[in-house]
C-alpha positions, 0 to 999 in steps of 0.5 A: 592606490595611484601607482598606475596613474603616477607611472603614466601621468605625463602621458595623460594629455587628454582626459575624459570624465564620464560622470553619473548620479553618484557624484551629484548624490554627494551634493544632496541630489537623489539618484532615483535608483534603489532606496531613493527611487520613490516620490510620493509613492510613485516610481521615479524611474517610471515618471521619467518617460514621454508616456508618463508625461503625456498621460499626466503632465501635471504630475510629472511637472510637480516632480520636476518642479521639486527636483529643479528647486532641489538642484538649484540650491545644490552646490558642487562638491569636492569631486566636481571642483577637482575635475574643474581644477584639473583643467589647469594641467591638461585637456579635460572633457566631461561627459555627464549623464547628470542633468543638474549643471553642477559641473558647469557651476564648479567651473568646468568649461567643456561639459557635454550633457548626454541626457540634457539639462533640467535647467533648460525648458523647451516646447513640445511643439515649437522651437522655444528653448530657454534656461529658466531658473524660476519655479513654475506655479501653473502646471503644466507650464504652457508655451506662448504657442499654446502647447505644453513646455517640458524639461529639456532632458532625455527621458527613457525611450528617447534618443540622445541629442545626436550632435552631443553623442557624436562628440562624446564618441569622438572625445572618448575615442581620442582620450589617454585616460578615462575616469568613470566617476559615480556611475554604474554604467547600466544606461545605454548608450553611455555605457559604451563610452569606455569601449571607445576609449579602450580602442585607443588604448586609454587607461580606464579608472573607475571611482565608485563605492560599489562594484559595477558591471564593468569593473572587470574591464577597468585598469584601476577600480577605486571603491570610494566616493568621487568627493574623496578620491578626485581631489587626491587624483588632481594633487598627483597632476599638480605635483607633476606639473608644478 
C-alpha cells in the first residue's frame, strides 16, 4: 500500500496535510453533511451563513453553543497525533478546513485554519476578538460595544482570511508531499490546494473511506480512516529517519 511513499521517502522534506471534517469525526465531532446534517430539524448547512445569523442570531448561537461544548470535550485521535509526531522527522504544515482546534491540541505547531476557529469569538462591528472557552448563557452574546458577538468562523458566502489563504497557497506550491485526509474536497477554494501542489510535482496522497471527486488526480488513494492510516504513515518516516 505504501510502496510509492517508501520509494521516495527521503525526498519528502516539506509535507502539507489538507484535513477536513472526516478526521475530526473520529473524535466524535459531527460532519454536518449527509446523515449528520440535521440539528433540531434545521439544516445545519443553512445555519452556517451570515444571512441565517442576522435573521435569527439566537437560533444560530444555540447551535454554536452546542457545537462549542461538544468540541471542547473532544480529544485528538490517532490521526491528529500522528500528524503532530511527524514534525520530529520533517517539515509539516497543516491546512485544515476544521474549526475545532484539535490539531493544535494534539501538538501540531504549524496549523493554518482556513475556515477560522470556533474557539475564537469576534464582534460583528468593532475589533474585539478573543478565545473564549466558556458556554454563553445569554444569547446572542453582546460585545462591550453593544453589538452582537459571533464565532470567528468562515460561513458559506464569506471569503477566507486573505493572509491565511495566501500562506496556504504558498505552502501548497512548495511542498513535496501533500496528504489529503478526511475531506471530500468539494468546498472552494480549499479544493484548489492540490492543484498548487501538483504544479510543484508534489506527490498527492488521499486518505478517505469514500471515493471523492479528486480521487482520479491522486498518486495514491487509500480507502480507510485517518486514525487508522496516518500512524502507519508516520511509522515509515520513523523507520527511515531513526
